[in-house]
C-alpha positions as CSV (number, residue, x, y, z in Angstrom):
1,X,2.7,-12.8,19.6
2,X,-0.4,-14.8,19.2
3,X,-3.8,-13.7,20.2
4,X,-7.1,-12.4,18.9
5,X,-8.9,-9.1,18.6
6,X,-12.5,-8.4,18.3
7,X,-13.5,-5.8,15.6
8,X,-17.2,-5.5,15.6
9,X,-18.5,-9.0,15.7
10,X,-15.5,-10.6,14.1
11,X,-12.5,-12.2,15.9
12,X,-9.3,-11.5,14.0
13,X,-6.0,-13.3,14.5
14,X,-3.0,-11.1,15.2
15,X,-1.0,-12.1,12.1
16,X,-3.8,-10.6,10.0
17,X,-2.9,-7.2,11.4
18,X,0.8,-7.8,10.6
19,X,-0.1,-8.6,7.0
20,X,-2.3,-5.5,6.7
21,X,0.4,-3.4,8.3
22,X,3.2,-4.6,6.0
23,X,1.1,-4.1,2.9
24,X,-0.2,-0.7,3.9
25,X,3.5,0.3,4.3
26,X,4.4,-1.3,1.0
27,X,1.6,0.4,-0.9
28,X,2.2,3.8,0.7
29,X,5.9,3.6,0.0
30,X,5.3,2.7,-3.7
31,X,2.8,5.5,-4.0
32,X,5.2,8.0,-2.5
33,X,7.9,7.2,-4.9
34,X,5.6,7.8,-7.9
35,X,4.3,10.9,-6.2
36,X,7.9,12.2,-6.0
37,X,8.5,11.4,-9.7
38,X,5.3,13.3,-10.6
39,X,6.4,16.2,-8.5
40,X,10.1,16.6,-9.3
41,X,10.5,15.1,-12.7
42,X,7.1,15.7,-14.4
43,X,6.5,18.8,-12.3
44,X,2.8,18.1,-12.7
45,X,0.8,19.3,-9.8
46,X,-2.4,17.6,-10.8
47,X,-0.8,14.1,-11.1
48,X,1.2,14.7,-8.0
49,X,-1.9,15.5,-6.0
50,X,-3.7,12.4,-7.3
51,X,-0.8,10.1,-6.1
52,X,-0.8,11.9,-2.8
53,X,-4.6,11.5,-2.4
54,X,-4.3,7.8,-3.2
55,X,-1.6,7.4,-0.5
56,X,-3.7,9.2,2.1
57,X,-6.8,7.2,1.3
58,X,-5.0,4.1,2.6
59,X,-4.7,5.7,6.0
60,X,-8.3,6.9,5.9
61,X,-9.6,3.4,5.1
62,X,-7.4,1.9,7.8
63,X,-8.5,4.4,10.4
64,X,-11.5,2.2,10.9
65,X,-9.3,-0.4,12.6
66,X,-9.2,-0.4,16.4
67,X,-6.6,2.0,18.0
68,X,-3.0,1.3,17.1
69,X,-3.6,-2.4,16.2
70,X,-1.3,-2.3,13.2
71,X,1.8,-0.8,14.8
72,X,1.2,-2.7,18.0
73,X,1.5,-6.0,16.2
74,X,4.4,-5.0,13.9
75,X,7.5,-7.1,14.3
76,X,10.1,-5.9,11.8
77,X,13.0,-7.3,13.7
78,X,12.0,-10.9,13.3
79,X,10.2,-10.6,9.9
80,X,11.4,-13.5,7.8
81,X,11.0,-11.5,4.6
82,X,13.3,-8.5,5.6
83,X,16.4,-10.0,4.1
84,X,14.8,-10.9,0.8
85,X,16.3,-8.9,-2.0
86,X,16.3,-10.0,-5.6
87,X,19.1,-8.8,-7.9
88,X,16.7,-7.0,-10.2
89,X,15.5,-4.9,-7.2
90,X,18.9,-3.3,-7.2
91,X,18.8,-2.3,-10.8
92,X,16.7,0.4,-12.5
93,X,17.2,1.6,-16.0
94,X,15.6,5.1,-15.5
95,X,13.0,7.1,-13.7
96,X,10.2,5.6,-15.9
97,X,11.1,2.1,-14.7
98,X,11.2,3.4,-11.1
99,X,7.7,4.8,-11.6
100,X,6.5,1.5,-13.1
101,X,7.9,-0.9,-10.5
102,X,6.6,1.3,-7.6
103,X,3.1,1.7,-9.1
104,X,3.0,-2.1,-9.4
105,X,4.3,-2.4,-5.8
106,X,1.5,-0.1,-4.6
107,X,-1.1,-2.1,-6.7
108,X,0.1,-5.4,-5.2
109,X,0.0,-4.0,-1.7
110,X,-3.5,-2.6,-2.1
111,X,-4.7,-6.0,-3.5
112,X,-3.4,-7.7,-0.4
113,X,-5.1,-5.0,1.7
114,X,-8.3,-5.6,-0.2
115,X,-8.3,-9.3,0.5
116,X,-7.2,-9.4,4.2
117,X,-9.2,-6.4,5.3
118,X,-12.3,-8.4,4.3
119,X,-11.5,-10.5,7.4
120,X,-11.7,-7.5,9.6
121,X,-14.4,-5.3,7.9
122,X,-15.8,-6.3,4.5
123,X,-16.5,-2.7,3.5
124,X,-12.8,-2.0,3.7
125,X,-12.2,-4.6,1.0
126,X,-14.6,-2.8,-1.3
127,X,-12.9,0.5,-0.7
128,X,-9.4,-0.9,-1.4
129,X,-10.7,-2.5,-4.6
130,X,-11.9,0.9,-5.8
131,X,-8.6,2.5,-4.8
132,X,-6.7,-0.3,-6.7
133,X,-8.5,0.4,-9.9
134,X,-8.0,4.2,-9.5
135,X,-4.2,3.5,-9.1
136,X,-4.3,1.4,-12.3
137,X,-5.7,4.4,-14.2
138,X,-3.3,6.8,-12.5
139,X,-0.3,4.6,-13.4
140,X,-1.4,4.6,-17.1
141,X,-1.8,8.4,-17.0
142,X,1.6,8.9,-15.4
143,X,3.5,6.5,-17.6
144,X,2.1,8.3,-20.7
145,X,3.7,11.5,-19.4
146,X,7.1,10.0,-18.8
């Protein structure tokens, strides 16, 4: 579906919302996996809470978007990337590697959110940048405990 939305004074093409939606999901999923490792393997409440807070901050930042603009423009059925699966994605050595790849997945997703949200509301880009650097620190802290 093609079209435009107005957010504030900016006109934003629909595919931008699809990119933001896909990367918000990617980042939250990665954060959730590391949160579960912190909770059930590390059994560390403080670290678990930090991962959970990072995951919820994505939703808080995105709540500035109009209504259900992300879900409305989601098109999972025809996403050309849904069948993409690299062999190494199906192999994990241990829970430490799972934590590492999912922290990186979250960082990459937040970086994309940082860039594309600037097209919608520049202040969101700044918030995502801050979150990304917090995730880098949390990743280092978590991996040191594993």
